[in-house]
Wavefront OBJ file of the C-alpha trace (Angstrom):
o trace
v -35.292 105.013 -39.109
v -35.263 104.615 -35.458
v -33.615 106.854 -32.938
v -31.026 104.352 -32.171
v -27.337 105.304 -33.063
v -26.104 103.596 -36.117
v -22.406 102.609 -36.466
v -20.367 103.829 -39.400
v -20.508 100.382 -41.040
v -24.413 100.373 -41.037
v -24.935 103.868 -42.593
v -24.148 105.192 -45.928
v -24.774 108.620 -47.304
v -24.965 108.770 -50.958
v -24.564 112.348 -52.316
v -25.800 113.427 -55.600
v -25.625 117.140 -56.749
v -25.812 118.933 -59.895
v -22.055 119.653 -59.642
v -20.543 116.271 -59.050
v -21.430 112.746 -58.146
v -18.874 111.501 -55.457
v -18.840 107.828 -54.475
v -20.774 106.692 -51.321
v -19.465 108.241 -48.265
v -19.816 106.291 -45.029
v -20.959 108.241 -42.048
v -22.002 107.919 -38.297
v -25.315 108.927 -36.919
v -26.548 110.421 -33.696
v -29.921 109.633 -32.207
v -32.575 111.338 -34.489
v -30.510 110.946 -37.632
v -28.046 113.839 -37.196
v -24.872 113.312 -38.913
v -21.770 113.252 -36.431
v -18.812 112.269 -38.711
v -17.918 111.753 -42.301
v -15.376 109.227 -43.771
v -13.661 111.595 -46.198
v -10.466 109.981 -47.118
v -9.920 106.387 -47.962
v -6.743 104.406 -47.161
v -5.437 104.714 -50.685
v -5.797 108.561 -50.566
v -4.189 108.853 -47.175
v -1.271 106.470 -48.075
v -0.322 108.161 -51.238
v -0.690 111.633 -49.604
v 1.871 111.001 -47.019
v 4.084 108.941 -49.325
v 4.194 111.791 -51.821
v 4.793 114.291 -48.887
v 7.930 112.232 -47.967
v 9.198 111.778 -51.412
v 8.760 115.518 -52.248
v 10.605 116.468 -49.183
v 13.504 114.223 -50.127
v 13.466 115.089 -53.715
v 13.365 118.823 -53.022
v 16.262 118.664 -50.666
v 18.408 116.540 -52.947
v 17.386 118.543 -55.983
v 18.720 121.660 -54.348
v 21.934 119.930 -53.641
v 22.138 118.973 -57.334
v 21.530 122.588 -58.353
v 24.310 123.748 -56.158
v 26.760 121.823 -58.387
v 25.915 124.347 -61.210
v 23.909 127.105 -59.641
v 23.026 129.026 -62.795
v 20.933 128.748 -65.859
v 23.225 130.460 -68.219
v 26.610 129.645 -69.601
v 28.254 131.129 -66.537
v 30.446 133.212 -68.862
v 31.027 135.620 -66.933
v 30.868 133.043 -64.051
v 28.033 134.556 -62.048
v 25.737 132.389 -59.973
v 21.951 132.736 -60.213
v 21.231 131.914 -56.612
v 23.246 130.086 -53.922
v 22.128 129.125 -50.428
v 23.814 127.033 -47.654
v 24.304 123.361 -48.597
v 23.617 122.290 -44.970
v 19.837 122.648 -45.805
v 19.954 120.232 -48.737
v 20.047 116.402 -48.834
v 22.959 114.283 -50.171
v 26.018 115.935 -48.943
v 27.623 116.016 -52.358
v 26.460 115.846 -56.011
v 26.813 111.964 -56.239
v 25.046 111.511 -52.951
v 22.306 113.882 -53.924
v 21.816 112.095 -57.266
v 21.249 108.765 -55.515
v 18.743 110.143 -53.162
v 16.881 111.948 -55.882
v 16.756 108.990 -58.389
v 15.622 106.625 -55.648
v 12.719 108.742 -54.453
v 11.869 109.844 -58.065
v 10.359 106.388 -58.701
v 8.578 106.362 -55.393
v 7.129 109.845 -56.247
v 6.011 108.767 -59.747
v 4.543 105.488 -58.543
v 2.593 107.040 -55.835
v 1.426 109.788 -58.016
v 0.135 107.422 -60.663
v -1.688 105.377 -57.964
v -3.378 108.529 -56.748
v -4.373 109.613 -60.281
v -5.769 106.294 -61.346
v -7.681 106.001 -57.906
v -9.320 109.287 -58.435
v -10.367 108.355 -61.992
v -11.648 104.944 -61.129
v -13.718 105.948 -58.148
v -14.886 109.219 -59.594
v -13.545 111.335 -56.624
v -11.529 113.454 -59.199
v -14.823 115.641 -59.529
v -14.330 116.845 -56.037
v -10.746 117.757 -56.467
v -10.163 119.098 -59.993
v -10.566 122.771 -60.515
v -13.246 123.674 -63.004
v -14.532 126.966 -64.693
v -17.459 127.232 -62.258
v -14.911 127.494 -59.351
v -13.224 130.624 -60.542
v -15.626 133.115 -59.059
v -15.142 131.450 -55.670
v -11.269 131.685 -55.667
v -11.115 135.337 -54.497
v -13.564 135.120 -51.426
v -11.589 131.854 -50.236
v -8.189 133.600 -50.723
v -9.402 136.596 -48.720
v -10.572 134.262 -45.984
v -7.274 132.418 -45.797
v -4.694 134.963 -46.230
v -6.461 138.411 -45.460
v -8.619 137.341 -42.466
v -11.902 138.002 -44.459
v -15.155 136.449 -43.830
v -15.573 132.688 -44.345
v -17.695 131.717 -47.246
v -20.214 128.888 -46.971
v -18.685 125.693 -48.099
v -21.063 123.287 -49.778
v -18.424 120.579 -50.948
v -15.693 118.650 -49.264
v -13.070 120.826 -51.071
v -13.561 124.594 -51.629
v -12.410 126.422 -54.747
v -9.050 127.406 -53.636
v -8.243 123.889 -52.427
v -9.310 122.652 -55.843
v -6.999 125.160 -57.513
v -3.979 123.988 -55.330
v -4.471 120.416 -55.897
v -4.989 120.822 -59.594
v -1.835 122.780 -59.779
v 0.174 120.242 -57.999
v -0.926 117.549 -60.531
v 0.362 119.882 -63.298
v 3.588 120.601 -61.446
v 3.975 116.800 -61.055
v 3.507 116.221 -64.694
v 5.956 118.889 -65.564
v 8.549 117.928 -63.053
v 8.388 114.177 -64.194
v 8.724 114.847 -67.940
v 11.550 117.385 -67.503
v 13.128 115.330 -64.869
v 13.283 112.281 -67.163
v 14.818 114.389 -69.863
v 17.513 115.563 -67.605
v 18.060 112.014 -66.274
v 18.187 110.482 -69.779
v 19.261 113.297 -71.929
v 20.656 110.964 -74.807
v 17.831 108.625 -74.892
v 15.285 111.540 -74.727
v 17.105 114.013 -76.744
v 14.183 114.190 -79.311
v 12.131 115.848 -76.596
v 14.546 118.651 -75.623
v 13.696 120.918 -78.788
v 10.010 120.783 -77.760
v 10.838 122.509 -74.429
v 13.127 125.148 -76.178
v 16.478 123.528 -75.340
v 18.425 121.808 -72.534
v 18.644 125.244 -70.642
v 14.960 125.559 -70.756
v 14.375 122.002 -69.430
v 16.353 122.894 -66.387
v 14.456 126.081 -65.850
v 11.084 124.401 -66.131
v 12.303 121.696 -63.837
v 13.404 124.301 -61.290
v 10.085 126.291 -61.651
v 7.995 123.157 -60.979
v 10.028 122.767 -57.702
v 9.097 126.448 -56.758
v 5.539 125.638 -57.523
v 5.548 122.616 -55.212
v 7.226 124.681 -52.514
v 4.460 127.418 -52.905
v 1.762 124.788 -52.707
v 3.245 123.448 -49.439
v 3.385 126.833 -47.861
v -0.250 127.443 -48.881
v -1.377 124.015 -47.860
v -0.092 124.441 -44.416
v -1.940 127.741 -44.154
v -5.161 125.939 -45.172
v -4.528 123.025 -42.714
v -4.069 125.633 -39.878
v -7.174 127.477 -40.893
v -9.338 124.487 -40.993
v -7.973 123.022 -37.653
v -7.520 119.631 -36.107
v -10.548 117.786 -37.410
v -9.403 118.512 -40.991
v -6.023 117.341 -40.285
v -6.904 114.156 -38.500
v -9.133 113.185 -41.531
v -5.846 112.570 -43.390
v -4.590 110.321 -40.521
v -7.776 108.380 -39.801
v -10.016 109.132 -42.760
v -12.832 110.459 -40.357
v -13.858 114.120 -40.082
v -15.970 114.581 -37.084
v -16.952 118.165 -37.926
v -17.334 118.489 -41.619
v -17.468 122.103 -42.755
v -19.569 121.528 -45.912
v -23.115 121.987 -44.917
v -25.322 122.114 -48.029
v -26.217 118.898 -49.820
v -28.744 119.187 -52.537
v -30.057 115.743 -52.583
v -29.218 112.719 -50.381
v -30.227 109.033 -50.296
v -29.607 107.351 -46.915
v -29.501 103.584 -46.452
v -29.437 102.306 -42.951
v -30.085 98.987 -41.161
v -30.965 99.026 -37.546
v -29.374 96.553 -35.245
l 1 2 3 4 5 6 7 8 9 10 11 12 13 14 15 16 17 18 19 20 21 22 23 24 25 26 27 28 29 30 31 32 33 34 35 36 37 38 39 40 41 42 43 44 45 46 47 48 49 50 51 52 53 54 55 56 57 58 59 60 61 62 63 64 65 66 67 68 69 70 71 72 73 74 75 76 77 78 79 80 81 82 83 84 85 86 87 88 89 90 91 92 93 94 95 96 97 98 99 100 101 102 103 104 105 106 107 108 109 110 111 112 113 114 115 116 117 118 119 120 121 122 123 124 125 126 127 128 129 130 131 132 133 134 135 136 137 138 139 140 141 142 143 144 145 146 147 148 149 150 151 152 153 154 155 156 157 158 159 160 161 162 163 164 165 166 167 168 169 170 171 172 173 174 175 176 177 178 179 180 181 182 183 184 185 186 187 188 189 190 191 192 193 194 195 196 197 198 199 200 201 202 203 204 205 206 207 208 209 210 211 212 213 214 215 216 217 218 219 220 221 222 223 224 225 226 227 228 229 230 231 232 233 234 235 236 237 238 239 240 241 242 243 244 245 246 247 248 249 250 251 252 253 254 255 256 257 258 259
């Protein structure tokens, strides 16, 4: 390879490690072969990410408005509410309006979620995202770094163990919220599923817990984004990370064609 700069379209880094085999990652080079930037997120990942963010925001706001119509999980005898918060922070204005918002974005949320999952399976990038047993011992050092200002562990993959745990959890929350939401939406048609979840009341509780799980993920996700800085954030806008934090690659195969 010559010392000339190579454009991203003319250089490909194929990474194979003992832990995962992600697909080819395009990258740009400086003179001398030094990596300058990594193309981390494809358009499909970025599109579904922001679409899911919008859908989740609307569904959370409208879902809380729906909850206010019956803010309890018992029989309300005696008529005590479980938790009530100001309706001005919800979406929909009233029960009927909230249901329309919720059902509209429900299909958008499900469609973008399915596209994201199938894309990960087809391309093989799920290996970089899904939490595995080998990641357990690395969770505490990353948690201490993010939330307790501890030392930063060395990162050898595009997603660290805590990020994997967070993303895997959101997939599980998505499955739980979708199933329980469909049961609440079509209770008569899906009545055979209600006993499997312990009754209609339990379905409501599980649906509400999935919302709390999403809210916890969003809070932690924002902390991670702030901790990693602008380069990490812009990679979800443009796809390119100009200062990738993962540094150790066990084996690489570089194919480049000079101009």
